VMD Tcl script that draws the C-alpha trace (Angstrom):
set ca {
  {-45.76 17.64 -13.53}
  {-42.92 20.17 -13.75}
  {-43.20 23.18 -16.02}
  {-41.65 22.80 -19.46}
  {-40.99 26.51 -19.90}
  {-37.46 27.56 -20.78}
  {-36.11 31.10 -20.81}
  {-36.77 32.08 -24.46}
  {-33.23 33.22 -25.30}
  {-31.84 29.93 -23.99}
  {-34.41 27.59 -25.53}
  {-32.60 26.94 -28.81}
  {-29.50 25.46 -27.18}
  {-31.58 22.76 -25.42}
  {-34.27 22.16 -28.04}
  {-33.73 18.38 -28.35}
  {-33.61 18.00 -24.58}
  {-37.01 19.67 -24.33}
  {-38.44 17.14 -26.76}
  {-37.04 14.29 -24.68}
  {-38.42 15.80 -21.50}
  {-41.93 15.79 -22.93}
  {-41.54 12.11 -23.85}
  {-40.10 11.27 -20.42}
  {-42.97 12.90 -18.56}
  {-45.38 10.56 -20.31}
  {-43.63 7.27 -19.49}
  {-41.06 7.66 -16.66}
  {-42.07 7.75 -12.99}
  {-41.80 11.40 -11.90}
  {-40.49 12.12 -15.38}
  {-36.89 11.48 -14.42}
  {-34.56 9.09 -12.61}
  {-34.24 9.98 -8.94}
  {-32.03 13.02 -8.40}
  {-31.17 13.38 -12.10}
  {-33.88 15.96 -12.63}
  {-33.58 17.86 -15.94}
  {-36.46 20.25 -15.28}
  {-34.64 22.95 -13.30}
  {-31.45 22.89 -15.37}
  {-33.37 22.99 -18.66}
  {-35.41 25.97 -17.47}
  {-32.13 27.88 -17.27}
  {-30.72 26.54 -20.51}
  {-28.57 23.87 -18.92}
  {-28.10 20.24 -19.97}
  {-30.98 17.80 -19.64}
  {-30.05 14.53 -21.31}
  {-26.61 13.08 -22.02}
  {-25.51 11.66 -25.35}
  {-21.94 10.62 -24.47}
  {-19.06 11.21 -22.09}
  {-15.28 10.99 -22.33}
  {-12.56 11.92 -19.88}
  {-13.58 15.07 -18.04}
  {-16.26 15.96 -20.61}
  {-19.91 15.22 -21.24}
  {-22.10 16.12 -24.22}
  {-25.83 16.60 -24.11}
  {-28.24 15.51 -26.86}
  {-28.16 19.05 -28.27}
  {-24.43 18.77 -28.92}
  {-23.32 21.09 -26.11}
  {-19.99 20.14 -24.52}
  {-19.26 20.56 -20.81}
  {-16.37 20.10 -18.43}
  {-18.06 17.81 -15.92}
  {-17.63 18.25 -12.17}
  {-20.72 16.29 -11.15}
  {-19.02 13.12 -12.45}
  {-22.23 11.07 -12.26}
  {-22.70 12.32 -8.66}
  {-19.37 10.87 -7.58}
  {-18.67 7.47 -9.16}
  {-16.33 8.63 -11.92}
  {-12.84 8.90 -10.43}
  {-10.63 7.82 -13.35}
  {-12.62 9.72 -15.97}
  {-15.55 8.98 -18.24}
  {-15.12 6.07 -20.66}
  {-11.42 5.76 -19.90}
  {-9.93 3.58 -22.70}
  {-7.65 1.50 -20.50}
  {-10.42 0.97 -17.98}
  {-12.82 -0.02 -20.75}
  {-10.34 -2.59 -22.07}
  {-10.28 -4.24 -18.65}
  {-14.08 -4.39 -18.65}
  {-14.17 -5.84 -22.17}
  {-11.70 -8.55 -21.14}
  {-13.98 -9.38 -18.25}
  {-17.08 -9.46 -20.49}
  {-15.33 -12.02 -22.67}
  {-14.99 -14.28 -19.61}
  {-18.60 -13.82 -18.53}
  {-20.30 -11.42 -16.13}
  {-22.46 -13.26 -13.60}
  {-21.75 -16.96 -13.13}
  {-23.37 -19.82 -11.26}
  {-20.33 -20.13 -8.99}
  {-18.50 -17.84 -6.63}
  {-16.39 -15.45 -8.69}
  {-12.70 -16.05 -8.03}
  {-11.87 -12.36 -8.62}
  {-13.99 -11.46 -5.60}
  {-11.12 -12.65 -3.41}
  {-8.60 -10.38 -5.13}
  {-10.84 -7.35 -4.64}
  {-11.38 -8.19 -0.98}
  {-7.61 -8.55 -0.49}
  {-7.02 -5.13 -2.05}
  {-9.57 -3.52 0.25}
  {-8.10 -5.20 3.33}
  {-4.65 -4.06 2.20}
  {-5.58 -0.39 1.86}
  {-8.42 0.30 4.31}
  {-7.06 0.59 7.88}
  {-10.19 -0.82 9.58}
  {-10.84 -3.62 7.07}
  {-10.42 -7.22 8.22}
  {-13.24 -8.78 6.19}
  {-15.32 -7.72 3.19}
  {-18.87 -8.22 1.87}
  {-19.79 -7.10 -1.65}
  {-23.04 -5.44 -2.70}
  {-24.60 -3.48 -5.56}
  {-25.16 0.21 -4.93}
  {-24.46 2.36 -1.90}
  {-28.00 2.06 -0.53}
  {-27.76 -1.73 -0.54}
  {-24.37 -1.71 1.16}
  {-25.55 0.70 3.85}
  {-28.49 -1.57 4.58}
  {-26.10 -4.53 4.68}
  {-24.02 -2.76 7.32}
  {-27.15 -2.05 9.34}
  {-28.28 -5.64 9.14}
  {-24.86 -6.79 10.35}
  {-25.03 -4.33 13.25}
  {-28.52 -5.43 14.22}
  {-27.56 -9.09 14.11}
  {-24.39 -8.44 16.11}
  {-26.07 -6.37 18.84}
  {-29.55 -7.88 18.88}
  {-30.96 -4.35 18.72}
  {-33.12 -2.54 16.15}
  {-32.71 1.25 16.37}
  {-30.18 3.34 14.47}
  {-28.75 6.84 14.75}
  {-27.72 8.40 11.46}
  {-25.96 11.54 10.29}
  {-26.22 12.30 6.58}
  {-27.59 10.54 3.54}
  {-27.23 6.75 3.51}
  {-29.44 5.80 0.59}
  {-33.08 5.67 -0.37}
  {-34.21 2.57 1.55}
  {-36.85 2.83 4.29}
  {-34.57 2.77 7.33}
  {-32.61 5.80 6.12}
  {-35.60 7.78 4.93}
  {-36.83 8.35 8.49}
  {-40.22 9.46 7.23}
  {-41.78 10.38 3.93}
  {-44.12 8.96 1.33}
  {-44.30 5.18 1.31}
  {-42.22 4.68 4.47}
  {-44.12 3.02 7.36}
  {-44.26 5.07 10.54}
  {-43.16 1.96 12.44}
  {-39.90 1.93 10.45}
  {-39.33 5.67 10.79}
  {-39.53 5.42 14.58}
  {-36.45 3.21 14.56}
  {-34.22 5.92 13.03}
  {-32.90 9.04 14.77}
  {-31.27 11.86 12.77}
  {-28.46 13.94 14.26}
  {-26.26 16.73 12.92}
  {-22.64 16.32 11.88}
  {-20.03 17.18 14.53}
  {-22.71 16.97 17.25}
  {-21.61 14.34 19.78}
  {-24.09 15.59 22.34}
  {-27.02 14.66 20.08}
  {-25.72 11.09 19.84}
  {-25.35 10.97 23.61}
  {-28.94 12.18 23.99}
  {-30.16 9.44 21.66}
  {-28.46 6.75 23.74}
  {-29.91 8.22 26.92}
  {-33.40 8.32 25.45}
  {-33.19 4.75 24.10}
  {-30.91 2.72 26.39}
  {-29.85 -0.68 25.03}
  {-31.95 -0.19 21.87}
  {-29.54 1.40 19.39}
  {-27.69 -1.06 17.16}
  {-25.54 1.36 15.19}
  {-24.49 4.94 14.61}
  {-24.04 5.79 10.92}
  {-22.07 8.91 10.00}
  {-21.00 10.29 6.62}
  {-17.25 10.62 6.84}
  {-17.14 14.17 5.49}
  {-19.74 16.90 5.44}
  {-19.03 20.53 4.59}
  {-15.51 21.34 5.89}
  {-15.10 17.97 7.58}
  {-14.87 16.74 11.16}
  {-13.84 18.99 13.99}
  {-10.81 17.82 15.95}
  {-11.60 14.82 18.14}
  {-15.13 14.35 16.75}
  {-14.78 10.80 15.52}
  {-12.72 9.71 18.52}
  {-15.54 10.90 20.75}
  {-18.14 9.18 18.57}
  {-16.28 5.87 18.69}
  {-15.84 6.02 22.46}
  {-19.50 6.88 23.01}
  {-20.80 4.20 20.64}
  {-18.69 1.47 22.21}
  {-19.56 2.60 25.72}
  {-23.21 2.00 24.82}
  {-22.65 -1.38 23.15}
  {-23.43 -0.27 19.59}
  {-21.58 -0.44 16.25}
  {-19.90 2.59 14.67}
  {-20.49 2.62 10.89}
  {-18.64 5.10 8.68}
  {-20.29 5.95 5.36}
  {-17.53 6.42 2.78}
  {-19.71 5.98 -0.29}
  {-18.64 9.42 -1.56}
  {-15.18 9.72 -0.03}
  {-13.82 6.19 -0.48}
  {-10.79 6.10 -2.85}
  {-10.97 9.88 -3.26}
  {-9.37 11.03 -0.03}
  {-6.96 8.09 0.06}
  {-6.92 4.51 -1.14}
  {-7.96 3.76 2.43}
  {-10.71 6.36 2.32}
  {-11.29 9.43 4.47}
  {-10.64 7.26 7.52}
  {-7.01 6.91 6.43}
  {-6.76 10.66 5.83}
  {-8.42 11.73 9.09}
  {-7.38 8.81 11.32}
  {-10.91 7.48 11.91}
  {-11.37 3.94 13.26}
  {-14.89 2.65 12.52}
  {-16.22 -0.83 13.18}
  {-17.78 -1.09 9.72}
  {-17.30 1.04 6.62}
  {-19.41 1.36 3.49}
  {-17.77 1.98 0.10}
  {-19.45 2.66 -3.25}
  {-19.52 5.24 -6.05}
  {-15.82 5.76 -6.97}
  {-15.00 2.18 -5.93}
  {-15.96 0.95 -9.41}
  {-15.57 4.08 -11.58}
  {-19.13 4.09 -12.91}
  {-20.14 0.49 -12.26}
  {-22.51 -0.24 -9.37}
  {-20.24 -2.27 -7.12}
  {-20.16 -1.45 -3.41}
  {-18.76 -3.04 -0.28}
  {-18.93 -3.21 3.49}
  {-15.60 -3.75 5.24}
  {-14.73 -3.99 8.90}
  {-14.13 -6.03 12.00}
  {-13.82 -9.77 11.63}
  {-15.71 -10.50 14.85}
  {-18.79 -8.62 13.59}
  {-18.83 -10.49 10.29}
  {-18.20 -13.87 11.93}
  {-20.72 -13.38 14.74}
  {-23.72 -13.82 12.47}
  {-24.92 -15.79 9.48}
  {-27.45 -13.16 8.44}
  {-28.43 -13.39 4.79}
  {-27.02 -10.62 2.59}
  {-26.79 -12.43 -0.75}
  {-28.35 -11.33 -4.03}
  {-27.88 -12.40 -7.64}
  {-25.77 -9.40 -8.57}
  {-23.74 -9.04 -5.38}
  {-20.18 -9.70 -6.45}
  {-20.97 -9.55 -10.18}
  {-17.96 -9.90 -12.45}
  {-18.17 -6.48 -14.09}
  {-18.31 -4.53 -10.81}
  {-15.45 -6.62 -9.43}
  {-13.33 -6.04 -12.52}
  {-14.16 -2.34 -12.43}
  {-13.17 -2.02 -8.76}
  {-9.90 -3.92 -9.21}
  {-8.94 -1.82 -12.23}
  {-9.85 1.40 -10.42}
  {-7.71 0.57 -7.41}
  {-4.80 -0.63 -9.56}
  {-4.86 2.55 -11.63}
  {-4.97 4.77 -8.57}
  {-2.04 2.82 -7.14}
  {0.00 2.96 -10.34}
  {-0.63 6.59 -11.26}
  {-0.52 8.09 -7.77}
  {-4.09 9.02 -8.52}
  {-5.12 10.27 -5.10}
  {-2.36 12.90 -5.19}
  {-3.73 14.12 -8.52}
  {-7.24 14.43 -7.04}
  {-5.90 16.56 -4.21}
  {-3.70 18.70 -6.46}
  {-6.24 19.38 -9.19}
  {-8.96 19.92 -6.59}
  {-6.77 22.39 -4.73}
  {-6.15 24.35 -7.94}
  {-9.90 24.51 -8.55}
  {-10.80 25.42 -4.97}
  {-8.20 28.17 -4.67}
  {-9.08 29.62 -8.07}
  {-12.80 29.75 -7.36}
  {-12.18 31.15 -3.88}
  {-10.17 34.00 -5.38}
  {-12.91 34.78 -7.90}
  {-15.66 34.70 -5.27}
  {-13.88 36.76 -2.61}
  {-12.91 39.37 -5.21}
  {-16.47 39.74 -6.41}
  {-18.68 40.29 -3.41}
  {-18.25 36.95 -1.68}
  {-21.88 35.90 -2.17}
  {-20.72 32.61 -3.65}
  {-18.35 30.41 -1.67}
  {-16.39 27.18 -1.95}
  {-16.08 24.72 0.92}
  {-14.75 21.24 1.63}
  {-11.57 19.33 0.88}
  {-10.01 19.47 -2.62}
  {-11.09 16.01 -3.88}
  {-14.74 16.88 -3.23}
  {-15.50 20.58 -2.89}
  {-18.86 22.30 -2.59}
  {-19.68 25.40 -4.63}
  {-22.69 27.18 -3.17}
  {-24.15 30.57 -2.26}
  {-23.21 31.98 1.11}
  {-26.90 32.68 1.66}
  {-28.98 29.70 0.55}
  {-31.86 32.04 -0.32}
  {-29.76 34.14 -2.70}
  {-31.62 33.98 -6.01}
  {-28.46 34.76 -7.98}
  {-27.18 31.26 -7.29}
  {-29.37 29.60 -9.93}
  {-28.16 32.17 -12.45}
  {-24.56 31.43 -11.50}
  {-24.92 27.75 -12.36}
  {-26.83 28.66 -15.50}
  {-24.02 30.97 -16.55}
  {-21.46 28.23 -15.95}
  {-23.49 25.82 -18.10}
  {-23.67 28.30 -20.95}
  {-19.90 28.65 -20.75}
  {-19.37 24.91 -20.97}
  {-18.97 23.92 -17.31}
  {-21.40 21.48 -15.71}
  {-21.42 22.30 -12.01}
  {-24.38 22.17 -9.64}
  {-24.98 23.23 -6.05}
  {-23.44 20.47 -3.98}
  {-20.31 18.43 -4.49}
  {-17.87 19.08 -7.32}
  {-15.76 15.96 -7.78}
  {-12.22 15.87 -9.13}
  {-11.09 12.98 -11.33}
  {-7.86 11.77 -12.89}
  {-9.15 13.08 -16.22}
  {-9.39 16.68 -15.07}
  {-6.43 18.77 -16.20}
  {-4.94 22.11 -15.22}
  {-6.37 23.48 -18.47}
  {-9.85 22.28 -17.49}
  {-9.54 24.03 -14.17}
  {-8.24 27.27 -15.68}
  {-11.15 27.31 -18.15}
  {-13.53 26.73 -15.24}
  {-12.10 29.59 -13.21}
  {-12.35 31.90 -16.22}
  {-15.97 30.84 -16.74}
  {-16.70 31.56 -13.07}
  {-15.09 35.00 -13.35}
  {-17.12 35.90 -16.43}
  {-20.33 34.55 -14.91}
  {-20.05 36.26 -11.56}
  {-18.94 39.52 -13.18}
  {-22.07 39.47 -15.35}
  {-24.25 38.90 -12.30}
  {-22.62 41.67 -10.28}
  {-22.20 42.06 -6.54}
}
mol new
graphics top color blue
foreach p $ca { graphics top sphere $p radius 0.5 }
foreach p [lrange $ca 0 end-1] q [lrange $ca 1 end] { graphics top cylinder $p $q radius 0.2 }
display resetview
């Protein structure tokens, strides 16, 4: 069980969160939900438990207000509890959520995805990114008649993607090969080591500063040469880089693509889109009670329509650029031990040296100044304003000045 100690001078601002943590440790598995771990942030006086969210802001149970850049780890693209979005959801609730029949709105959502996503010819709906990634793998296995998979990045918590760890059978782990991003040679080596056994190559569309020139063209050529399926994971990037995803921005042509997170602005809808011949080649079962549920469909349709209407993707790039450039200026002018990487809609704020102990204090300082930012991705949303960004840059300047070079 994690330590409950909090730095004494910071304890008062998270007093109620500490009480909740003690309760959670008694009844919740691991004391927290997955990656939403309050222990480390609370130890440094940061937020532990949310009470509400609105626009670009979240409030913890202690009443502290934060400009939020975690945005629920990526799903929130329009903004928290957006009133117009909520009205669309309420209208859908009044018509029912999960019915005994195929939901007619599922067709409209599929048509929107086919319209915007360059590689999309057909669509299958799921719940959650992990489920959709597994759906894409099952399609690839059925299409190729093979079992192994090469993966690059995080594709969910299910066994096939874990490639080892507690509770995952060794027999399953042996079917998955991990490779690094931008490393075509590693994929080639996997095919050579396992000829005619690899069903698919899964790659996160963007890691760090993105793909090197020609990377995805080489991946596609290599995958097809070896009779496998190229799956692009756009769970984080879909709708953020473009309405057609990072593939539209970078000119990537996958066989199958997985969308989730921002697709439904906080609802759990996800989708696999791609080549018609792959979908039509198999009748593999991918149905579940909540696949294509009415609320996720309504959320996805409203999200896409709003991004279309408000030129939302341009806002994500513009506000993200303002944030990235401002933080870069602060960091380079103050020792350069913190850095900012990635494309504007989804930057990464992290220490140049991962072992630099000042990093934890940087995030702690940002939290105390009303900015919720963690090591990893910082997501822009339509709710973030120039004022939000300017306040964030000022908070970063004050924090990093306090910490010194």
